[in-house]
Every structure is written in C-alpha cells, then in structure tokens.
All heavy atoms as an XYZ file, in Angstrom:
906
protein
N       0.841     -1.174      0.000
C       0.000      0.000      0.000
C       0.892      1.245      0.000
O       1.737      1.411      0.868
C      -0.875     -0.039      1.242
C      -1.886      1.023      1.302
S      -2.857      0.562      2.747
C      -4.158      1.588      2.713
N       0.701      2.127     -0.966
C       1.528      3.328     -1.072
C       0.824      4.504     -0.413
O      -0.391      4.629     -0.466
C       1.820      3.679     -2.546
O       0.591      3.918     -3.200
C       2.611      2.594     -3.224
N       1.649      5.320      0.201
C       1.115      6.502      0.853
C       1.063      7.634     -0.166
O       2.040      7.900     -0.864
C       2.018      6.878      2.020
C       1.402      7.857      2.951
C       2.298      8.065      4.166
O       3.494      7.798      4.121
N       1.718      8.537      5.236
N      -0.096      8.282     -0.271
C      -0.275      9.348     -1.247
C       0.420     10.619     -0.766
O       0.291     11.014      0.395
C      -1.758      9.613     -1.465
C      -2.008     10.532     -2.631
C      -3.499     10.627     -2.938
O      -4.319     10.027     -2.271
N      -3.828     11.380     -3.943
N       1.168     11.256     -1.680
C       1.852     12.516     -1.383
C       0.831     13.651     -1.306
O      -0.119     13.678     -2.073
C       2.860     12.833     -2.500
C       4.045     11.931     -2.531
C       5.079     12.352     -1.498
O       4.909     13.296     -0.745
N       6.167     11.614     -1.455
N       1.032     14.594     -0.385
C       0.145     15.763     -0.375
C       0.377     16.581     -1.649
O       1.457     16.514     -2.245
C       0.570     16.536      0.872
C       1.924     16.035      1.208
C       2.047     14.655      0.646
N      -0.609     17.325     -2.078
C      -0.434     18.117     -3.304
C       0.664     19.165     -3.125
O       0.922     19.633     -2.017
C      -1.797     18.773     -3.520
C      -2.526     18.660     -2.230
C      -1.909     17.526     -1.470
N       1.287     19.518     -4.216
C       2.326     20.543     -4.199
C       1.700     21.869     -3.773
O       0.579     22.188     -4.176
C       2.946     20.673     -5.601
C       4.195     21.464     -5.608
N       4.189     22.844     -5.632
C       5.487     21.085     -5.566
C       5.440     23.272     -5.623
N       6.246     22.224     -5.576
N       2.395     22.674     -2.962
C       1.833     23.943     -2.493
C       1.423     24.888     -3.632
O       0.531     25.709     -3.460
C       2.951     24.566     -1.656
C       3.858     23.452     -1.299
C       3.706     22.411     -2.372
N       2.047     24.764     -4.775
C       1.692     25.640     -5.909
C       0.252     25.426     -6.352
O      -0.378     26.333     -6.888
C       2.639     25.406     -7.079
N      -0.290     24.235     -6.093
C      -1.677     23.985     -6.496
C      -2.667     24.748     -5.623
O      -3.826     24.893     -5.993
C      -2.018     22.476     -6.441
O      -1.883     22.014     -5.087
C      -1.114     21.677     -7.366
N      -2.220     25.267     -4.490
C      -3.099     26.034     -3.606
C      -3.166     27.509     -3.983
O      -3.978     28.254     -3.436
C      -2.632     25.897     -2.155
N      -2.314     27.945     -4.916
C      -2.352     29.350     -5.327
C      -3.649     29.620     -6.084
O      -4.052     28.847     -6.948
C      -1.141     29.693     -6.199
C       0.217     29.586     -5.508
C       1.338     29.810     -6.514
C       0.323     30.561     -4.352
N      -4.301     30.718     -5.753
C      -5.574     31.105     -6.340
C      -5.305     32.016     -7.538
O      -4.674     33.061     -7.392
C      -6.409     31.832     -5.282
C      -7.775     32.247     -5.752
O      -7.934     32.639     -6.919
O      -8.697     32.190     -4.926
N      -5.787     31.642     -8.720
C      -5.533     32.426     -9.927
C      -6.067     33.854     -9.823
O      -5.473     34.779    -10.381
C      -6.138     31.748    -11.159
C      -5.400     30.480    -11.546
O      -4.210     30.342    -11.182
O      -6.009     29.616    -12.208
N      -7.159     34.049     -9.123
C      -7.718     35.400     -8.970
C      -6.811     36.236     -8.076
O      -6.493     37.380     -8.388
C      -9.151     35.352     -8.397
C      -9.659     36.747     -8.060
C     -10.096     34.673     -9.379
N      -6.372     35.676     -6.986
C      -5.585     36.403     -5.993
C      -4.127     36.531     -6.417
O      -3.495     37.562     -6.189
C      -5.670     35.700     -4.616
C      -4.768     36.364     -3.595
C      -7.106     35.658     -4.124
N      -3.577     35.514     -7.026
C      -2.136     35.442     -7.250
C      -1.606     36.449     -8.266
O      -0.424     36.794     -8.232
C      -1.720     34.029     -7.658
C      -0.242     33.826     -7.630
N       0.474     33.776     -6.457
C       0.653     33.705     -8.624
C       1.748     33.627     -6.734
N       1.889     33.576     -8.028
N      -2.433     36.934     -9.153
C      -1.969     37.906    -10.145
C      -1.351     39.093     -9.400
O      -1.892     39.557     -8.395
C      -3.170     38.334    -11.020
C      -2.816     39.016    -12.295
C      -2.469     40.480    -12.118
O      -2.788     41.111    -11.123
N      -1.779     41.018    -13.093
N      -0.227     39.588     -9.882
C       0.590     40.579     -9.171
C      -0.203     41.804     -8.713
O      -0.136     42.200     -7.543
C       1.755     41.017    -10.062
C       2.648     42.066     -9.428
C       3.740     42.511    -10.381
N       3.234     43.095    -11.598
C       2.902     44.386    -11.737
N       3.013     45.212    -10.730
N       2.461     44.847    -12.885
N      -0.960     42.433     -9.591
C      -1.693     43.645     -9.222
C      -2.788     43.323     -8.210
O      -2.956     44.037     -7.220
C      -2.286     44.331    -10.481
C      -3.236     45.460    -10.098
C      -1.172     44.839    -11.385
N      -3.517     42.239     -8.436
C      -4.597     41.888     -7.514
C      -4.059     41.517     -6.136
O      -4.654     41.866     -5.116
C      -5.466     40.788     -8.113
C      -6.224     41.303     -9.337
C      -7.293     40.362     -9.795
N      -6.814     39.144    -10.394
C      -6.616     38.954    -11.693
N      -6.867     39.919    -12.556
N      -6.197     37.792    -12.143
N      -2.926     40.838     -6.091
C      -2.298     40.534     -4.801
C      -1.904     41.839     -4.106
O      -2.090     41.992     -2.900
C      -1.080     39.630     -5.006
C      -0.365     39.145     -3.752
C      -1.314     38.391     -2.829
C       0.810     38.254     -4.134
N      -1.400     42.792     -4.865
C      -1.059     44.103     -4.308
C      -2.279     44.827     -3.772
O      -2.245     45.415     -2.687
N      -3.386     44.792     -4.517
C      -4.624     45.433     -4.080
C      -5.083     44.831     -2.755
O      -5.379     45.555     -1.803
C      -5.726     45.279     -5.154
C      -5.391     46.115     -6.394
C      -7.093     45.658     -4.594
C      -6.256     45.802     -7.609
N      -5.145     43.511     -2.695
C      -5.606     42.845     -1.475
C      -4.686     43.145     -0.298
O      -5.139     43.332      0.829
C      -5.728     41.345     -1.706
C      -6.803     40.921     -2.717
C      -6.738     39.417     -2.951
C      -8.185     41.357     -2.286
N      -3.395     43.193     -0.563
C      -2.433     43.472      0.500
C      -2.611     44.885      1.049
O      -2.665     45.086      2.269
C      -0.996     43.272     -0.010
O      -0.859     41.926     -0.472
C       0.027     43.542      1.073
N      -2.722     45.860      0.155
C      -2.923     47.246      0.608
C      -4.228     47.354      1.391
O      -4.271     47.964      2.460
C      -2.915     48.232     -0.586
C      -3.359     49.623     -0.154
C      -1.528     48.294     -1.221
N      -5.302     46.745      0.882
C      -6.589     46.828      1.574
C      -6.568     46.109      2.921
O      -7.302     46.491      3.829
C      -7.709     46.274      0.693
C      -8.021     47.092     -0.558
C      -9.133     46.430     -1.363
C      -8.374     48.525     -0.214
N      -5.724     45.093      3.062
C      -5.644     44.372      4.342
C      -4.993     45.224      5.424
O      -5.134     44.943      6.606
C      -4.867     43.062      4.175
O      -3.479     43.303      4.058
N      -4.296     46.265      5.013
C      -3.577     47.120      5.951
C      -4.441     48.256      6.494
O      -3.987     49.035      7.334
C      -2.337     47.710      5.269
C      -1.345     46.654      4.824
C      -0.269     47.189      3.889
O      -0.389     48.336      3.400
O       0.694     46.458      3.657
N      -5.676     48.374      6.013
C      -6.536     49.486      6.404
C      -7.988     49.047      6.429
O      -8.349     48.033      5.828
C      -6.341     50.672      5.429
O      -7.110     51.776      5.874
C      -6.728     50.313      4.020
N      -8.807     49.807      7.102
C     -10.242     49.504      7.146
C     -10.899     49.807      5.801
O     -11.745     49.056      5.325
C     -10.904     50.322      8.256
C     -12.382     50.190      8.308
N     -13.001     49.019      8.699
C     -13.369     51.056      8.002
C     -14.317     49.191      8.632
N     -14.554     50.415      8.215
N     -10.481     50.911      5.193
C     -11.069     51.367      3.932
C     -10.037     52.219      3.216
O      -9.230     52.879      3.847
C     -12.322     52.188      4.258
C     -13.201     52.498      3.097
C     -14.499     53.141      3.569
O     -14.453     54.237      4.161
O     -15.556     52.527      3.354
N     -10.094     52.218      1.890
C      -9.100     52.950      1.107
C      -9.790     53.636     -0.073
O     -10.660     53.046     -0.708
C      -8.039     51.962      0.609
S      -6.680     52.711     -0.291
N      -9.378     54.841     -0.356
C      -9.921     55.547     -1.520
C      -9.277     55.003     -2.795
O      -8.110     54.604     -2.801
C      -9.648     57.044     -1.411
C     -10.486     57.704     -0.329
C     -10.250     59.202     -0.149
N     -10.073     59.916     -1.385
C      -8.992     60.647     -1.687
N      -7.996     60.742     -0.840
N      -8.915     61.284     -2.833
N     -10.048     54.992     -3.880
C      -9.576     54.531     -5.182
C      -8.275     55.236     -5.554
O      -7.302     54.592     -5.950
C     -10.665     54.799     -6.241
C     -10.267     54.417     -7.635
C     -10.603     53.172     -8.146
C      -9.568     55.298     -8.451
C     -10.246     52.813     -9.437
C      -9.208     54.943     -9.739
C      -9.549     53.701    -10.229
N      -8.257     56.559     -5.438
C      -7.079     57.333     -5.846
C      -5.847     56.959     -5.023
O      -4.733     56.891     -5.558
C      -7.367     58.831     -5.729
N      -6.031     56.712     -3.742
C      -4.913     56.323     -2.876
C      -4.349     54.978     -3.322
O      -3.127     54.815     -3.442
C      -5.373     56.250     -1.408
O      -5.915     57.515     -1.024
C      -4.233     55.856     -0.488
N      -5.229     54.020     -3.582
C      -4.800     52.696     -4.025
C      -4.101     52.776     -5.379
O      -3.051     52.174     -5.588
C      -6.013     51.760     -4.101
C      -5.741     50.306     -4.435
C      -4.822     49.661     -3.404
C      -7.055     49.546     -4.524
N      -4.672     53.566     -6.290
C      -4.077     53.756     -7.627
C      -2.664     54.297     -7.501
O      -1.727     53.785     -8.124
C      -4.953     54.717     -8.434
C      -4.400     55.041     -9.812
C      -5.037     56.288    -10.385
N      -4.714     57.419     -9.525
C      -5.518     58.451     -9.327
N      -6.699     58.514     -9.915
N      -5.146     59.445     -8.542
N      -2.501     55.329     -6.686
C      -1.186     55.951     -6.532
C      -0.204     55.024     -5.816
O       0.969     54.948     -6.196
C      -1.312     57.267     -5.772
C      -2.129     58.310     -6.540
O      -2.371     58.124     -7.754
O      -2.555     59.293     -5.907
N      -0.678     54.321     -4.802
C       0.178     53.401     -4.032
C       0.759     52.306     -4.931
O       1.918     51.936     -4.799
C      -0.641     52.774     -2.900
C       0.116     51.823     -2.031
C       0.947     52.506     -0.962
O       0.705     53.683     -0.654
O       1.850     51.838     -0.441
N      -0.049     51.803     -5.872
C       0.388     50.702     -6.734
C       0.909     51.178     -8.093
O       1.358     50.361     -8.903
C      -0.753     49.699     -6.925
C      -1.203     48.998     -5.639
C      -2.422     48.129     -5.907
C      -0.074     48.180     -5.039
N       0.842     52.479     -8.351
C       1.363     53.022     -9.613
C       0.590     52.543    -10.831
O       1.188     52.203    -11.850
N      -0.730     52.542    -10.740
C      -1.576     52.036    -11.814
C      -2.343     53.171    -12.483
O      -2.497     54.242    -11.907
C      -2.583     51.020    -11.262
C      -1.989     49.799    -10.559
C      -3.092     49.021     -9.858
C      -1.258     48.922    -11.557
N      -2.847     52.899    -13.678
C      -3.763     53.829    -14.321
C      -5.170     53.562    -13.793
O      -5.442     52.486    -13.252
C      -3.768     53.658    -15.850
O      -4.270     52.340    -16.157
C      -2.369     53.832    -16.444
N      -6.071     54.518    -13.962
C      -7.457     54.321    -13.531
C      -8.064     53.094    -14.194
O      -8.707     52.270    -13.539
C      -8.314     55.545    -13.876
C      -8.026     56.743    -12.984
O      -7.202     56.634    -12.055
O      -8.642     57.798    -13.227
N      -7.856     52.953    -15.501
C      -8.433     51.834    -16.245
C      -7.899     50.491    -15.787
O      -8.659     49.530    -15.647
N      -6.603     50.424    -15.571
C      -6.004     49.167    -15.143
C      -6.516     48.770    -13.765
O      -6.888     47.622    -13.528
C      -4.479     49.302    -15.147
C      -3.777     47.980    -15.036
O      -3.867     47.328    -14.009
N      -3.078     47.589    -16.078
N      -6.552     49.735    -12.843
C      -7.045     49.445    -11.496
C      -8.511     49.023    -11.553
O      -8.906     48.048    -10.912
C      -6.861     50.654    -10.581
C      -7.365     50.493     -9.148
C      -6.758     49.269     -8.459
C      -7.089     51.760     -8.347
N      -9.326     49.733    -12.328
C     -10.745     49.391    -12.454
C     -10.943     47.961    -12.923
O     -11.795     47.238    -12.412
C     -11.452     50.347    -13.423
C     -12.143     51.468    -12.701
O     -12.751     51.255    -11.658
N     -12.036     52.656    -13.246
N     -10.159     47.539    -13.898
C     -10.289     46.180    -14.443
C     -10.038     45.137    -13.355
O     -10.799     44.174    -13.190
C      -9.311     45.994    -15.606
C      -9.370     44.636    -16.264
C      -8.509     44.582    -17.514
N      -7.122     44.912    -17.250
C      -6.165     44.017    -17.072
N      -6.443     42.726    -17.109
N      -4.929     44.385    -16.853
N      -8.998     45.326    -12.572
C      -8.674     44.370    -11.504
C      -9.687     44.435    -10.360
O     -10.029     43.408     -9.775
C      -7.258     44.610    -10.995
C      -6.210     44.225    -11.989
N      -5.954     42.915    -12.336
C      -5.373     44.979    -12.739
C      -4.996     42.883    -13.249
N      -4.629     44.117    -13.505
N     -10.170     45.631    -10.057
C     -11.182     45.762     -9.010
C     -12.462     45.023     -9.381
O     -13.080     44.385     -8.526
C     -11.490     47.240     -8.731
C     -10.375     48.046     -8.063
C     -10.793     49.501     -7.941
C      -9.985     47.467     -6.722
N     -12.863     45.092    -10.640
C     -14.066     44.368    -11.080
C     -13.910     42.869    -10.871
O     -14.826     42.202    -10.402
C     -14.362     44.663    -12.559
C     -15.227     45.881    -12.758
C     -15.788     45.962    -14.159
N     -14.773     45.969    -15.199
C     -14.139     47.048    -15.636
N     -14.415     48.224    -15.138
N     -13.230     46.960    -16.581
N     -12.749     42.330    -11.205
C     -12.499     40.890    -11.028
C     -12.587     40.517     -9.551
O     -13.238     39.534     -9.186
C     -11.126     40.504    -11.618
C     -11.165     40.629    -13.150
C     -10.713     39.097    -11.191
C      -9.811     40.573    -13.813
N     -11.955     41.314     -8.691
C     -11.963     41.032     -7.259
C     -13.359     41.207     -6.664
O     -13.777     40.428     -5.801
C     -10.954     41.916     -6.532
C      -9.489     41.620     -6.847
C      -8.588     42.722     -6.300
C      -9.077     40.264     -6.307
N     -14.092     42.204     -7.132
C     -15.452     42.421     -6.633
C     -16.369     41.276     -7.061
O     -17.157     40.764     -6.263
C     -15.994     43.754     -7.144
C     -17.355     44.099     -6.585
C     -17.896     45.421     -7.092
O     -17.508     45.865     -8.193
O     -18.737     46.005     -6.377
N     -16.256     40.838     -8.310
C     -17.072     39.717     -8.794
C     -16.776     38.437     -8.018
O     -17.657     37.603     -7.828
C     -16.862     39.502    -10.291
C     -17.488     40.584    -11.139
C     -17.090     40.498    -12.601
O     -16.200     39.742    -12.980
N     -17.737     41.303    -13.428
N     -15.541     38.289     -7.569
C     -15.157     37.111     -6.781
C     -15.572     37.255     -5.319
O     -15.382     36.329     -4.522
C     -13.648     36.884     -6.879
N     -16.117     38.407     -4.934
C     -16.559     38.628     -3.565
C     -15.442     38.965     -2.599
O     -15.611     38.864     -1.387
N     -14.284     39.378     -3.133
C     -13.130     39.618     -2.280
C     -13.018     41.054     -1.782
O     -12.279     41.333     -0.844
C     -11.843     39.210     -3.000
C     -11.806     37.763     -3.496
C     -10.467     37.467     -4.145
C     -12.112     36.783     -2.385
N     -13.731     41.976     -2.433
C     -13.727     43.347     -1.965
C     -15.082     43.990     -2.215
O     -15.869     43.523     -3.035
C     -12.591     44.178     -2.563
C     -12.539     44.438     -4.062
C     -13.421     45.598     -4.459
C     -11.112     44.753     -4.450
N     -15.318     45.064     -1.483
C     -16.559     45.823     -1.595
C     -16.210     47.210     -2.111
O     -15.267     47.845     -1.635
C     -17.218     45.921     -0.218
C     -18.463     46.756     -0.192
C     -18.988     46.910      1.228
O     -18.449     46.356      2.175
N     -20.045     47.679      1.366
N     -16.971     47.672     -3.091
C     -16.780     48.995     -3.678
C     -17.968     49.861     -3.272
O     -19.121     49.463     -3.453
C     -16.681     48.913     -5.216
C     -16.528     50.297     -5.821
C     -15.527     48.003     -5.635
N     -17.691     51.038     -2.730
C     -18.734     51.981     -2.352
C     -18.462     53.305     -3.039
O     -17.361     53.846     -2.920
C     -18.758     52.194     -0.821
O     -18.893     50.931     -0.174
C     -19.895     53.101     -0.409
N     -19.455     53.798     -3.761
C     -19.306     55.078     -4.460
C     -20.116     56.131     -3.729
O     -21.200     55.860     -3.223
C     -19.761     54.950     -5.911
C     -18.858     54.015     -6.701
C     -19.248     53.967     -8.156
C     -18.332     53.039     -8.918
N     -17.116     53.661     -9.347
N     -19.571     57.321     -3.662
C     -20.251     58.419     -2.989
C     -19.557     59.720     -3.304
O     -18.926     59.858     -4.359
N     -19.651     60.658     -2.391
C     -19.064     61.980     -2.597
C     -18.284     62.404     -1.368
O     -18.655     62.084     -0.239
C     -20.165     63.010     -2.875
C     -20.801     62.833     -4.225
C     -21.883     61.991     -4.401
C     -20.287     63.507     -5.335
C     -22.462     61.811     -5.639
C     -20.861     63.334     -6.580
C     -21.949     62.489     -6.727
O     -22.497     62.314     -7.967
N     -17.203     63.108     -1.612
C     -16.482     63.839     -0.578
C     -16.713     65.297     -0.923
O     -16.145     65.811     -1.890
C     -14.986     63.520     -0.611
C     -14.626     62.256      0.098
C     -13.117     62.042      0.180
O     -12.342     62.648     -0.584
O     -12.726     61.231      1.019
N     -17.590     65.917     -0.162
C     -18.023     67.261     -0.550
C     -18.818     67.138     -1.838
O     -19.786     66.387     -1.919
N     -18.372     67.807     -2.880
C     -19.052     67.727     -4.182
C     -18.334     66.827     -5.177
O     -18.777     66.677     -6.300
C     -19.176     69.130     -4.781
C     -20.067     70.013     -3.974
C     -20.213     71.347     -4.615
N     -21.207     72.122     -3.903
C     -21.756     73.196     -4.374
N     -21.412     73.641     -5.566
N     -22.644     73.849     -3.659
N     -17.232     66.270     -4.750
C     -16.432     65.438     -5.657
C     -16.792     63.967     -5.512
O     -16.869     63.450     -4.394
C     -14.945     65.616     -5.359
C     -14.498     67.066     -5.556
C     -13.045     67.175     -5.436
N     -12.469     66.584     -6.642
C     -11.199     66.607     -6.937
N     -10.350     67.150     -6.112
N     -10.751     66.062     -8.036
N     -16.983     63.263     -6.643
C     -17.239     61.824     -6.561
C     -16.021     61.097     -5.975
O     -14.881     61.497     -6.210
C     -17.471     61.396     -8.003
C     -17.326     62.602     -8.850
C     -16.963     63.759     -7.997
N     -16.293     60.065     -5.218
C     -15.213     59.307     -4.594
C     -15.621     57.836     -4.526
O     -16.796     57.513     -4.346
C     -14.938     59.845     -3.189
S     -13.467     59.148     -2.431
N     -14.640     56.967     -4.672
C     -14.859     55.524     -4.560
C     -14.006     55.008     -3.423
O     -12.804     55.262     -3.372
C     -14.486     54.817     -5.880
O     -15.276     55.353     -6.938
C     -14.709     53.320     -5.790
N     -14.659     54.266     -2.504
C     -13.957     53.657     -1.381
C     -13.958     52.149     -1.563
O     -14.929     51.568     -2.061
C     -14.648     53.996     -0.056
C     -14.566     55.438      0.294
C     -13.570     56.077      0.959
C     -15.544     56.435     -0.003
N     -13.855     57.410      1.098
C     -15.073     57.657      0.511
C     -16.779     56.423     -0.665
C     -15.780     58.844      0.393
C     -17.485     57.610     -0.787
C     -16.984     58.802     -0.261
N     -12.883     51.533     -1.150
C     -12.705     50.089     -1.306
C     -12.444     49.475      0.055
O     -11.726     50.039      0.879
C     -11.524     49.824     -2.237
C     -11.628     50.577     -3.565
C     -10.286     50.690     -4.219
C     -12.639     49.907     -4.454
N     -13.011     48.296      0.247
C     -12.864     47.593      1.516
C     -12.740     46.102      1.232
O     -13.466     45.553      0.415
C     -14.088     47.858      2.383
C     -14.061     47.136      3.708
C     -15.299     47.401      4.489
N     -15.307     48.811      4.874
C     -16.253     49.368      5.588
N     -17.285     48.660      5.985
N     -16.183     50.638      5.926
N     -11.827     45.466      1.932
C     -11.660     44.018      1.833
C     -12.824     43.334      2.548
O     -13.198     43.739      3.643
C     -10.333     43.637      2.495
C      -9.661     42.339      2.121
C      -9.398     42.254      0.630
C      -8.358     42.207      2.884
N     -13.406     42.326      1.941
C     -14.475     41.562      2.595
C     -13.851     40.476      3.466
O     -12.650     40.199      3.379
C     -15.395     40.887      1.559
O     -14.618     39.937      0.810
C     -16.041     41.900      0.628
N     -14.668     39.854      4.282
C     -14.191     38.730      5.100
C     -13.644     37.635      4.179
O     -12.596     37.045      4.453
C     -15.341     38.196      5.956
C     -14.888     37.086      6.889
C     -15.963     36.718      7.871
N     -16.181     37.866      8.757
C     -17.337     38.165      9.315
N     -18.389     37.419      9.115
N     -17.458     39.217     10.104
N     -14.344     37.377      3.083
C     -13.893     36.377      2.113
C     -12.548     36.792      1.500
O     -11.676     35.958      1.253
C     -14.949     36.218      1.013
C     -14.651     35.153      0.000
C     -15.762     35.037     -1.045
O     -16.873     35.537     -0.862
N     -15.447     34.391     -2.147
N     -12.375     38.082      1.279
C     -11.108     38.587      0.749
C      -9.960     38.380      1.715
O      -8.858     37.990      1.324
N     -10.209     38.633      2.996
C      -9.163     38.406      4.011
C      -8.783     36.934      4.076
O      -7.616     36.580      4.179
C      -9.633     38.886      5.387
C      -9.655     40.363      5.515
C      -9.824     40.827      6.945
N     -10.106     42.255      6.947
C      -9.204     43.196      6.745
N      -7.958     42.864      6.554
N      -9.536     44.469      6.746
N      -9.790     36.068      4.004
C      -9.541     34.622      4.041
C      -8.731     34.195      2.823
O      -7.777     33.418      2.942
C     -10.880     33.859      4.096
O     -11.574     34.257      5.287
C     -10.667     32.365      4.097
N      -9.086     34.708      1.659
C      -8.372     34.355      0.423
C      -6.926     34.843      0.474
O      -6.008     34.132      0.049
C      -9.094     34.944     -0.794
N      -6.714     36.042      0.998
C      -5.355     36.576      1.105
C      -4.529     35.735      2.075
O      -3.378     35.398      1.794
C      -5.384     38.039      1.545
C      -4.024     38.720      1.673
C      -3.241     38.677      0.362
C      -4.202     40.158      2.157
N      -5.114     35.363      3.205
C      -4.390     34.514      4.170
C      -4.017     33.169      3.549
O      -2.914     32.660      3.771
C      -5.244     34.290      5.422
C      -5.245     35.453      6.363
C      -5.918     35.087      7.684
N      -6.321     36.292      8.358
C      -7.575     36.679      8.535
N      -8.574     35.940      8.122
N      -7.855     37.803      9.156
N      -4.944     32.578      2.804
C      -4.669     31.285      2.155
C      -3.551     31.427      1.125
O      -2.691     30.545      1.010
C      -5.945     30.746      1.497
N      -3.553     32.531      0.392
C      -2.505     32.776     -0.608
C      -1.145     32.914      0.067
O      -0.150     32.327     -0.368
C      -2.836     34.040     -1.405
C      -1.967     34.245     -2.611
C      -2.262     33.266     -3.726
O      -3.286     32.581     -3.710
O      -1.418     33.186     -4.641
N      -1.091     33.670      1.144
C       0.160     33.863      1.876
C       0.643     32.531      2.456
O       1.838     32.220      2.402
C      -0.004     34.942      2.970
C       1.197     34.972      3.912
C      -0.218     36.308      2.332
N      -0.269     31.722      2.973
C       0.108     30.413      3.522
C       0.708     29.527      2.431
O       1.720     28.844      2.659
C      -1.101     29.732      4.155
N       0.108     29.528      1.239
C       0.645     28.729      0.132
C       2.024     29.242     -0.279
O       2.941     28.452     -0.534
C      -0.317     28.756     -1.061
N       2.187     30.559     -0.320
C       3.496     31.131     -0.664
C       4.543     30.784      0.393
O       5.692     30.483      0.057
C       3.376     32.645     -0.828
C       2.613     33.115     -2.063
C       2.321     34.608     -1.979
C       3.377     32.779     -3.335
N       4.148     30.799      1.658
C       5.077     30.432      2.732
C       5.508     28.974      2.603
O       6.679     28.642      2.826
C       4.449     30.687      4.101
C       4.366     32.159      4.445
C       3.580     32.454      5.709
O       2.738     31.616      6.119
O       3.796     33.537      6.284
N       4.578     28.095      2.223
C       4.932     26.689      2.012
C       5.909     26.542      0.852
O       6.857     25.753      0.916
C       3.683     25.854      1.761
C       2.855     25.626      2.989
C       1.635     24.758      2.698
O       1.328     24.446      1.561
N       0.951     24.362      3.757
N       5.684     27.310     -0.215
C       6.611     27.259     -1.355
C       7.999     27.735     -0.943
O       9.007     27.108     -1.287
C       6.081     28.113     -2.506
C       4.925     27.526     -3.294
C       4.339     28.563     -4.244
C       5.377     26.300     -4.071
N       8.061     28.824     -0.220
C       9.350     29.350      0.237
C      10.049     28.329      1.125
O      11.260     28.100      1.000
C       9.164     30.703      0.963
C      10.430     31.125      1.690
C       8.726     31.776     -0.016
N       9.314     27.686      2.000
C       9.886     26.663      2.878
C      10.489     25.524      2.066
O      11.595     25.052      2.367
C       8.811     26.149      3.833
O       9.321     25.115      4.623
N       9.768     25.086      1.048
C      10.295     24.006      0.195
C      11.558     24.436     -0.543
O      12.506     23.663     -0.663
C       9.236     23.568     -0.819
C       8.141     22.716     -0.191
C       7.103     22.354     -1.210
N       7.639     21.484     -2.237
C       7.145     20.298     -2.550
N       6.100     19.823     -1.889
N       7.670     19.575     -3.516
N      11.568     25.668     -1.005
C      12.746     26.172     -1.719
C      13.938     26.229     -0.766
O      15.044     25.814     -1.117
C      12.463     27.558     -2.331
C      11.462     27.425     -3.479
C      13.749     28.217     -2.815
C      10.881     28.745     -3.945
N      13.719     26.726      0.436
C      14.813     26.812      1.414
C      15.337     25.431      1.770
O      16.544     25.226      1.888
C      14.339     27.547      2.665
C      14.222     29.026      2.440
C      14.043     29.776      3.734
N      14.039     31.193      3.453
C      13.083     32.022      3.838
N      12.074     31.588      4.557
N      13.144     33.297      3.527
N      14.438     24.480      1.937
C      14.851     23.112      2.246
C      15.678     22.531      1.099
O      16.715     21.919      1.326
C      13.611     22.230      2.509
O      12.906     22.763      3.623
C      14.005     20.795      2.796
N      15.218     22.780     -0.117
C      15.934     22.247     -1.292
C      17.301     22.905     -1.465
O      18.265     22.242     -1.830
C      15.093     22.453     -2.548
N      17.403     24.202     -1.185
C      18.677     24.886     -1.373
C      19.649     24.631     -0.226
O      20.838     24.890     -0.368
C      18.480     26.405     -1.565
O      17.781     26.937     -0.441
C      17.724     26.695     -2.847
N      19.141     24.112      0.898
C      20.010     23.783      2.018
C      20.728     22.448      1.803
O      21.741     22.161      2.434
C      19.227     23.714      3.338
C      18.835     25.096      3.835
O      19.396     26.091      3.348
O      17.942     25.161      4.713
N      20.191     21.625      0.898
C      20.828     20.323      0.601
C      22.065     20.544     -0.256
O      22.109     21.446     -1.087
C      19.847     19.420     -0.172
C      18.766     18.882      0.701
C      17.969     17.848     -0.056
N      16.570     18.138      0.196
C      15.623     18.308     -0.714
N      15.892     18.205     -1.983
N      14.393     18.584     -0.364
N      23.066     19.693     -0.097
C      24.259     19.828     -0.942
C      23.904     19.582     -2.412
O      23.050     18.755     -2.728
C      25.215     18.735     -0.424
C      24.540     18.097      0.741
C      23.160     18.628      0.857
N      24.574     20.310     -3.284
C      24.339     20.170     -4.727
C      24.989     18.873     -5.191
O      26.201     18.676     -5.014
C      24.941     21.366     -5.457
C      24.613     21.384     -6.925
O      23.999     20.437     -7.434
O      24.973     22.386     -7.589
N      24.211     17.964     -5.803
C      24.786     16.683     -6.246
C      25.800     16.866     -7.388
O      26.573     15.959     -7.674
C      23.575     15.879     -6.707
C      22.500     16.870     -6.968
C      22.793     18.052     -6.087
N      25.821     18.017     -8.005
C      26.752     18.274     -9.126
C      28.154     18.607     -8.644
O      29.080     18.593     -9.411
C      26.225     19.440     -9.987
C      24.846     19.199    -10.574
C      24.854     18.093    -11.621
O      25.805     17.924    -12.342
N      23.776     17.325    -11.652
N      28.288     18.953     -7.356
C      29.613     19.369     -6.882
C      30.307     18.298     -6.112
O      29.822     17.335     -5.681
C      29.512     20.620     -5.978
O      28.654     20.351     -4.886
C      29.053     21.795     -6.767
C-alpha cells in the first residue's frame, strides 16, 4: 500500500488572488479599514483603467466591496476588503510560505553536481 503525497503547495495558489496587481490590491486593503480609489491607484502606480479592471475581477469574486459616494461635491470611490477577501489573502500567503519553505529546504541540501 503506497502513501499518497500531499499536493504541491503551488496547487493552492488562487488564480484570482495570485496575479501581481490583484495581490497588491488585497495586500494594501488588508492594511486598512477602507481605502480611496485614488490612494490605491497611486500606491500601486496604476492607471485608472487598469485598477478598475482588476477591481471588477476582485469584486465579482466577492473579495472586496466597492462603495461610491461623494467627498463634498467630488465623486469618490472607497474600497474595503471583505471577510472572504481576508480569508483568500491569508490562504494565498500560507501557500506562498509553504513554497518558500520548500525552496529553502531544497537549497540547504548539498548540490549533487559538486
């Protein structure tokens, strides 16, 4: 009877979360209760269109909440991480930590070529 190997940690990476910009969005939002669109755009160095595209994907996945309103007379968009978004970000970080651990373990072994 053979013992089944656990799946590779890379299989736990979430395609929605793992994309570089979306991971950045979730990370910035995890650091605050709420964030203005313009602040997030500037923090990540994105264009309005690029940020909007990624926000739609994350909102459709239920990972963030978008609220539109006004600050004085100016339109403003606020973004907030949902509970599901926090859970997804934690799972992504855990999978990345497992990958890093495996890499460190592999690089600590002597190189068979030397």
